[in-house]
C-alpha atoms as an extended CHARMM CRD file, in Angstrom:
* protein
*
        81  EXT
         1         1  UNK       CA           -222.5910000000       78.4960000000       91.2370000000  PROA      1               0.0000000000
         2         2  UNK       CA           -224.2390000000       75.7730000000       93.3190000000  PROA      2               0.0000000000
         3         3  UNK       CA           -224.6780000000       75.7970000000       97.1120000000  PROA      3               0.0000000000
         4         4  UNK       CA           -221.8030000000       73.3750000000       97.6930000000  PROA      4               0.0000000000
         5         5  UNK       CA           -219.3910000000       75.6800000000       95.8680000000  PROA      5               0.0000000000
         6         6  UNK       CA           -220.5480000000       78.6420000000       97.9750000000  PROA      6               0.0000000000
         7         7  UNK       CA           -220.1630000000       76.8710000000      101.3470000000  PROA      7               0.0000000000
         8         8  UNK       CA           -216.6350000000       77.9790000000      102.2880000000  PROA      8               0.0000000000
         9         9  UNK       CA           -215.5260000000       81.4610000000      103.2000000000  PROA      9               0.0000000000
        10        10  UNK       CA           -215.3740000000       83.9850000000      100.3820000000  PROA      10              0.0000000000
        11        11  UNK       CA           -211.9630000000       85.5460000000       99.9210000000  PROA      11              0.0000000000
        12        12  UNK       CA           -211.3670000000       89.0310000000       98.5430000000  PROA      12              0.0000000000
        13        13  UNK       CA           -207.8670000000       90.3470000000       97.9830000000  PROA      13              0.0000000000
        14        14  UNK       CA           -206.5710000000       93.6350000000       96.6390000000  PROA      14              0.0000000000
        15        15  UNK       CA           -203.2550000000       95.4370000000       96.8900000000  PROA      15              0.0000000000
        16        16  UNK       CA           -201.9970000000       92.9460000000       99.4710000000  PROA      16              0.0000000000
        17        17  UNK       CA           -205.0820000000       93.2730000000      101.7160000000  PROA      17              0.0000000000
        18        18  UNK       CA           -207.1530000000       90.1380000000      102.3630000000  PROA      18              0.0000000000
        19        19  UNK       CA           -210.7550000000       89.8010000000      103.5450000000  PROA      19              0.0000000000
        20        20  UNK       CA           -212.4350000000       86.4920000000      104.3880000000  PROA      20              0.0000000000
        21        21  UNK       CA           -216.2230000000       86.5500000000      104.7680000000  PROA      21              0.0000000000
        22        22  UNK       CA           -217.8470000000       83.4730000000      106.2550000000  PROA      22              0.0000000000
        23        23  UNK       CA           -221.3730000000       82.2740000000      105.6050000000  PROA      23              0.0000000000
        24        24  UNK       CA           -223.9790000000       84.4020000000      107.4380000000  PROA      24              0.0000000000
        25        25  UNK       CA           -225.9220000000       82.7740000000      110.2570000000  PROA      25              0.0000000000
        26        26  UNK       CA           -229.5480000000       83.6860000000      110.8940000000  PROA      26              0.0000000000
        27        27  UNK       CA           -230.2360000000       84.3110000000      114.5860000000  PROA      27              0.0000000000
        28        28  UNK       CA           -233.9080000000       85.1830000000      114.2470000000  PROA      28              0.0000000000
        29        29  UNK       CA           -236.4980000000       85.7430000000      111.5320000000  PROA      29              0.0000000000
        30        30  UNK       CA           -239.5720000000       87.1690000000      113.2570000000  PROA      30              0.0000000000
        31        31  UNK       CA           -242.7680000000       86.7220000000      111.2680000000  PROA      31              0.0000000000
        32        32  UNK       CA           -240.6150000000       86.1510000000      108.1730000000  PROA      32              0.0000000000
        33        33  UNK       CA           -240.0590000000       89.9280000000      107.9510000000  PROA      33              0.0000000000
        34        34  UNK       CA           -237.4580000000       90.9680000000      110.5300000000  PROA      34              0.0000000000
        35        35  UNK       CA           -234.1430000000       89.2260000000      109.8690000000  PROA      35              0.0000000000
        36        36  UNK       CA           -231.3460000000       89.2770000000      112.4620000000  PROA      36              0.0000000000
        37        37  UNK       CA           -228.0390000000       87.7980000000      111.2900000000  PROA      37              0.0000000000
        38        38  UNK       CA           -224.3140000000       87.6420000000      111.9810000000  PROA      38              0.0000000000
        39        39  UNK       CA           -221.2300000000       86.5170000000      110.0840000000  PROA      39              0.0000000000
        40        40  UNK       CA           -217.5800000000       86.0520000000      110.9210000000  PROA      40              0.0000000000
        41        41  UNK       CA           -215.0130000000       88.1270000000      109.0480000000  PROA      41              0.0000000000
        42        42  UNK       CA           -211.2330000000       88.1300000000      108.9590000000  PROA      42              0.0000000000
        43        43  UNK       CA           -209.2540000000       91.0960000000      107.6610000000  PROA      43              0.0000000000
        44        44  UNK       CA           -205.5070000000       91.0130000000      107.0940000000  PROA      44              0.0000000000
        45        45  UNK       CA           -204.0390000000       94.3210000000      105.9210000000  PROA      45              0.0000000000
        46        46  UNK       CA           -200.9410000000       94.2650000000      103.7550000000  PROA      46              0.0000000000
        47        47  UNK       CA           -197.9760000000       93.5660000000      106.0100000000  PROA      47              0.0000000000
        48        48  UNK       CA           -200.2280000000       93.5830000000      109.0730000000  PROA      48              0.0000000000
        49        49  UNK       CA           -201.7300000000       91.2210000000      111.5900000000  PROA      49              0.0000000000
        50        50  UNK       CA           -205.0150000000       89.4020000000      111.0090000000  PROA      50              0.0000000000
        51        51  UNK       CA           -208.0520000000       90.8900000000      112.7560000000  PROA      51              0.0000000000
        52        52  UNK       CA           -211.0400000000       88.6170000000      113.3290000000  PROA      52              0.0000000000
        53        53  UNK       CA           -214.5140000000       89.8900000000      114.1040000000  PROA      53              0.0000000000
        54        54  UNK       CA           -218.2470000000       89.5780000000      113.6220000000  PROA      54              0.0000000000
        55        55  UNK       CA           -220.5250000000       91.6640000000      111.4230000000  PROA      55              0.0000000000
        56        56  UNK       CA           -224.1630000000       91.6590000000      112.4770000000  PROA      56              0.0000000000
        57        57  UNK       CA           -227.3610000000       93.4280000000      111.6390000000  PROA      57              0.0000000000
        58        58  UNK       CA           -231.1090000000       93.2800000000      111.6790000000  PROA      58              0.0000000000
        59        59  UNK       CA           -233.3760000000       94.4950000000      108.8930000000  PROA      59              0.0000000000
        60        60  UNK       CA           -236.8550000000       94.1080000000      107.5540000000  PROA      60              0.0000000000
        61        61  UNK       CA           -236.8100000000       91.9160000000      104.4730000000  PROA      61              0.0000000000
        62        62  UNK       CA           -238.7780000000       94.5340000000      102.5430000000  PROA      62              0.0000000000
        63        63  UNK       CA           -235.7530000000       96.8520000000      102.7970000000  PROA      63              0.0000000000
        64        64  UNK       CA           -233.3550000000       94.6330000000      100.8350000000  PROA      64              0.0000000000
        65        65  UNK       CA           -231.5730000000       97.6900000000       99.3770000000  PROA      65              0.0000000000
        66        66  UNK       CA           -230.0970000000       98.4010000000      102.8330000000  PROA      66              0.0000000000
        67        67  UNK       CA           -228.4850000000       94.9440000000      102.9190000000  PROA      67              0.0000000000
        68        68  UNK       CA           -227.0470000000       95.4820000000       99.4440000000  PROA      68              0.0000000000
        69        69  UNK       CA           -225.7880000000       98.9140000000      100.5350000000  PROA      69              0.0000000000
        70        70  UNK       CA           -224.1510000000       97.3940000000      103.6400000000  PROA      70              0.0000000000
        71        71  UNK       CA           -222.2760000000       94.8740000000      101.4790000000  PROA      71              0.0000000000
        72        72  UNK       CA           -221.1230000000       97.6920000000       99.1850000000  PROA      72              0.0000000000
        73        73  UNK       CA           -219.8510000000       99.6810000000      102.1700000000  PROA      73              0.0000000000
        74        74  UNK       CA           -217.8680000000       96.6920000000      103.4960000000  PROA      74              0.0000000000
        75        75  UNK       CA           -216.2510000000       96.1650000000      100.0760000000  PROA      75              0.0000000000
        76        76  UNK       CA           -215.4320000000       99.8770000000       99.8160000000  PROA      76              0.0000000000
        77        77  UNK       CA           -213.7630000000       99.9170000000      103.2590000000  PROA      77              0.0000000000
        78        78  UNK       CA           -211.4120000000       97.0820000000      102.3740000000  PROA      78              0.0000000000
        79        79  UNK       CA           -210.9750000000       98.1660000000       98.7510000000  PROA      79              0.0000000000
        80        80  UNK       CA           -212.4750000000       95.0370000000       97.1810000000  PROA      80              0.0000000000
        81        81  UNK       CA           -214.5030000000       95.1200000000       93.9620000000  PROA      81              0.0000000000
């Protein structure tokens, strides 16, 4: 997948629930080690009203497993693969 294809929000749907995840924005990258970021998300539960919010975090780049774990937790909460 090229960068142009990845530009729009990613959509995940399962059992009538819908999650939109927008491209993360980097707020700061101190010394190229400490990354602070945010991204917009939109969650619409089956038969419910859309909820819009922001996910944000800050991590050292050397601890990439924590970022992967965070993404896994978000998918688990909304029931997406």
